[in-house]
C-alpha positions in Angstrom: -46.7 -114.1 -19.5 -46.0 -113.0 -23.0 -44.6 -110.0 -24.9 -45.7 -110.0 -28.5 -44.4 -107.7 -31.3 -46.5 -107.8 -34.5 -45.5 -106.4 -37.8 -43.7 -103.4 -36.3 -42.3 -100.7 -38.6 -40.6 -97.4 -37.7 -39.3 -94.3 -39.4 -36.3 -92.1 -38.8 -37.2 -88.8 -40.3 -38.7 -89.5 -43.7 -37.0 -92.9 -44.1 -38.4 -96.3 -43.1 -35.7 -97.8 -41.0 -37.3 -101.2 -40.5 -40.6 -102.9 -41.2 -42.7 -105.9 -40.4 -40.6 -107.0 -37.4 -42.4 -109.7 -35.4 -41.4 -111.8 -32.4 -42.9 -113.3 -29.2 -41.1 -113.7 -25.9 -42.5 -115.7 -23.0 -41.4 -116.0 -19.4 -37.7 -116.9 -19.1 -36.9 -116.0 -22.7 -34.4 -113.5 -24.1 -33.8 -111.9 -27.5 -30.5 -110.2 -28.6 -30.6 -107.6 -31.3 -27.5 -107.4 -33.5 -26.4 -105.4 -36.5 -24.3 -102.4 -37.4 -24.7 -99.0 -35.9 -27.7 -97.2 -37.4 -29.5 -100.5 -38.3 -32.5 -99.7 -36.1 -31.7 -101.6 -32.9 -32.2 -98.7 -30.5 -35.3 -97.5 -32.5 -36.9 -101.0 -32.1 -36.2 -101.0 -28.4 -37.7 -97.6 -27.9 -40.8 -98.6 -29.9 -41.3 -101.7 -27.8 -40.8 -99.7 -24.6 -43.5 -97.3 -25.6 -41.1 -94.3 -26.0 -41.5 -94.1 -29.7 -44.6 -94.3 -31.8 -44.2 -96.9 -34.5 -45.2 -96.4 -38.1 -47.3 -99.5 -38.0 -47.8 -102.7 -36.0 -48.4 -103.2 -32.3 -46.8 -104.4 -29.1 -49.0 -106.3 -26.6 -48.7 -107.8 -23.2 -50.4 -110.8 -21.5 -49.9 -112.1 -18.0 -51.9 -113.6 -15.2 -53.2 -110.9 -12.9 -52.7 -108.0 -15.3 -55.6 -105.7 -15.9 -57.4 -106.1 -19.3 -55.9 -103.7 -21.7 -52.6 -103.3 -19.8 -50.1 -101.6 -22.2 -46.9 -103.5 -22.8 -44.9 -100.5 -21.8 -46.2 -100.8 -18.2 -44.5 -104.2 -17.9 -41.1 -102.8 -19.2 -38.0 -101.4 -17.7 -35.9 -99.5 -20.2 -32.1 -98.9 -19.8 -30.8 -96.7 -22.7 -27.4 -95.3 -23.5 -27.9 -92.5 -21.0 -28.1 -93.4 -17.3 -31.1 -91.0 -16.6 -29.7 -90.0 -13.1 -29.2 -86.5 -11.8 -25.6 -85.7 -11.1 -26.3 -83.4 -8.2 -28.5 -85.9 -6.3 -27.1 -88.7 -4.2 -27.2 -92.2 -5.5 -29.8 -93.0 -2.9 -32.0 -90.1 -3.9 -31.8 -91.1 -7.6 -32.7 -94.7 -6.9 -35.5 -93.7 -4.5 -36.9 -91.5 -7.2 -37.0 -94.3 -9.7 -38.4 -96.7 -7.1 -41.3 -94.4 -6.3 -41.9 -93.2 -9.9 -41.9 -96.6 -11.6 -43.3 -98.7 -8.8 -43.7 -102.5 -8.8 -45.7 -104.2 -11.5 -48.3 -106.8 -10.4 -46.7 -110.1 -9.5 -43.3 -109.0 -8.1 -41.5 -106.8 -5.7 -38.3 -104.7 -6.1 -35.2 -104.6 -3.9 -34.4 -102.0 -1.3 -32.0 -99.3 -2.4 -29.3 -100.8 -0.2 -30.0 -104.3 -1.6 -29.8 -103.1 -5.2 -26.5 -101.2 -4.6 -25.1 -104.3 -3.0 -26.3 -106.4 -6.0 -24.3 -104.3 -8.4 -21.2 -104.4 -6.2 -21.3 -100.8 -4.9 -22.7 -101.0 -1.4 -21.6 -98.2 0.9 -21.5 -95.3 -1.6 -25.2 -94.5 -2.0 -24.7 -91.3 0.0 -22.4 -89.9 -2.6 -23.6 -87.5 -5.4 -24.1 -89.5 -8.6 -21.9 -87.1 -10.4 -18.9 -88.1 -8.2 -18.9 -91.7 -9.5 -16.7 -93.0 -12.3 -18.4 -93.8 -15.6 -18.3 -97.5 -14.7 -19.8 -96.9 -11.3 -22.5 -94.7 -12.8 -23.5 -97.5 -15.3 -23.7 -100.0 -12.4 -26.0 -97.7 -10.5 -28.1 -97.1 -13.6 -28.5 -100.9 -13.8 -29.6 -100.8 -10.1 -32.7 -98.9 -11.3 -34.0 -102.1 -12.7 -33.8 -103.8 -9.3 -35.5 -101.3 -7.1 -38.8 -101.5 -8.9 -39.9 -104.8 -10.4 -40.8 -105.1 -14.0 -41.0 -108.5 -15.8 -39.5 -107.1 -19.1 -36.0 -105.6 -19.2 -35.2 -103.6 -22.4 -31.5 -103.0 -22.5 -29.6 -100.8 -25.0 -25.8 -101.6 -24.8 -26.1 -102.4 -21.1 -22.4 -103.2 -20.6 -21.1 -99.9 -22.1 -18.3 -98.4 -19.9 -17.9 -101.6 -17.8 -14.9 -103.6 -17.1 -14.8 -107.4 -17.4 -15.6 -108.0 -13.7 -18.6 -105.7 -13.8 -19.9 -107.4 -17.0 -19.9 -110.7 -15.2 -22.0 -109.1 -12.4 -24.5 -107.8 -14.9 -24.7 -111.2 -16.7 -25.4 -112.9 -13.4 -28.2 -110.4 -12.6 -29.7 -110.8 -16.1 -29.6 -114.6 -15.7 -31.3 -114.3 -12.3 -34.0 -112.2 -13.8 -34.6 -114.8 -16.5 -34.5 -117.6 -13.9 -37.4 -115.9 -12.1 -39.5 -115.9 -15.3 -38.4 -112.5 -16.5 -38.0 -111.5 -20.1 -35.0 -109.7 -21.6 -34.7 -107.8 -24.9 -31.3 -106.4 -25.5 -29.2 -104.7 -28.2 -25.5 -105.2 -27.7 -22.2 -105.6 -29.5 -20.8 -107.6 -26.7 -21.9 -111.2 -25.8 -23.9 -111.3 -22.7 -23.3 -115.0 -22.0 -27.0 -116.0 -22.1 -27.7 -119.6 -23.0 -30.6 -120.2 -25.5 -31.0 -116.5 -26.3 -32.7 -115.8 -29.6 -31.0 -113.5 -32.0 -32.5 -110.9 -34.4 -30.1 -109.3 -36.9 -31.2 -105.7 -37.8 -30.3 -104.6 -41.3 -31.6 -101.0 -41.3 -32.3 -99.1 -44.5 -30.5 -101.6 -46.6 -32.7 -104.5 -45.4 -35.9 -102.4 -46.0 -34.8 -101.7 -49.6 -33.8 -105.3 -50.2 -37.2 -106.6 -49.1 -38.9 -104.2 -51.5 -37.3 -105.7 -54.6 
């Protein structure tokens, strides 16, 4: 399977924040986006995930068993800065919603809610309202969304925000396991994720756009 980004450009308001970004990721490969705040990392992730219409370029997906014309976004899980979980619902209700809403992509199967909670180190509290959890626990459970419905591509925006060192190691292990099962990871982070052989793309934002024009 292969995720291909070709000559992607995007604007923020009237300004072109990046242009002509291209890369290809195949099964088991990862790409880390680096760069200062405002350099376009989150914008690029959203464009690849299909949440933002790019100014130009395209994102395509190829895999065995995928229907012709399958959009790349259908193969992607997106974890942004916000956890996208309702505070008044229980953890189980939140995860069951995402499990049913997203569903499994062809070729894989997600974990049970109980299994996903256990994988992020928080078994036994799925009955609690999500809003009762600490910030670190909430982030762990947001990560569990990626586990209850299978998608080959994980798009992660600062995935270890609000986590302590022990939780970061749990996430790194889960990401490595995903890659080990032929998954693909595209992440923006200021913290090292401990991924061997990860590619790196440094985003330069407006400055980089202007420099390339001269």
